[in-house]
N, C-alpha and C positions, 0 to 999 in steps of 0.2 A: 728755253732756246731751243736751237735745230741742230741735233748733233750733223754732221757730215762728213764723217771719217773718208765711207764710202769711195762720197765724189774726192774728195781731195787724196786719194789712194790712186781713185782713178787717173787724176790728170798726171800723177806718175808711172802710169803702166803698172800700176800693181793690182792687181786684179780679185786674189786671193786671200783670204784674212790667216790662213794661212804662212803665206810667201811673206803678212807683211808682221806675223806673231815672232817670223824669223827673224828677220828684218828689229826687229826692239831684240827682242834676244841678245842677239848681236853685239847691243847697244846699251844692256847693260837692265831691261823690261821683258820680268817673265812671266808671262799672260796666263791664266787655264786656259784649256779651251774654254768652257763654262762663261770665263769674264768675255774669254775675246769674242764670242760670237754672240753677248750681248753688244760688244761696243763696235762689233762687226757691221749689224743686222739692227739692232735698237736704236732706246734712246736711254741713254744708261745715267739716271737716277741722280749719282753722283760720280766724281773723275779728280782726285790723285794733282793736284798741279805740278805733284814730278812726274807724276805718270802723262801731263798732257807735254810738258817738255823735252819728256824725250820725244815721246809723237811726231810734235812738231819738228823736230831735228831732226827725227831718222827723216819724214816727208818735204822736209826745206818747206814747211812753209809756219803761219802764221796761226797764232789761237782762234783769233776770224776767220781764217780758211774755214776753220772746226765745228767755229760754233756760228750761229746767228739770231737775233732778235729776233720774237716773236711776241712784236708788241700787243698786240689781235687777244694774240692769249693770254697772256701779262691781266689785258684792260676785262674780260672775257672770268675771271679768275675772282673783282674788286667782291665784295657786298652791294649787294644793290642797299643805298639809301634811301629812306621810308619820305624822309622833308630836306629840300634843299636846303641847303645850309643860307644864311641872310647875306645878302648880296651887300659891298658898303657901299655908302654915296661917296662919287666925288668930294674929295677935298675932307671927311668926317673920321676921323683919326677913333679906335678902340680910346678906350679910358681907365688908368690901369689906378687904380685904388692904390693908395699905402699907406700899408699900417705904423702906427705913429707906438711905441712904445713891447713891451714883454706879451706873448702870452701866452697863458697859465700851460700850463704841463700836464701832456695826458695821465685821467686816470688809471 
């Protein structure tokens, strides 16, 4: 996910992190200078949903204004498969064998 806090803030004429930090504090969200710097300039690893709710309220925006999916990055993180899965033949269904009776207990 791409974090777009600066863009969302700029669209509302908020140009400094300290200005947004003050607005968030007025709304009940006190953020340290270090955390605010990371939210403003960086890509936070996590964000609490309660905090996101207040940020959206202060900026009069929706979460999708702050977070943008990056599917190409998600695809790049998938492990490379050494063997391709067997392709299903049209009309062919895999057969599930049903076991009758009780299995033996573990030893």
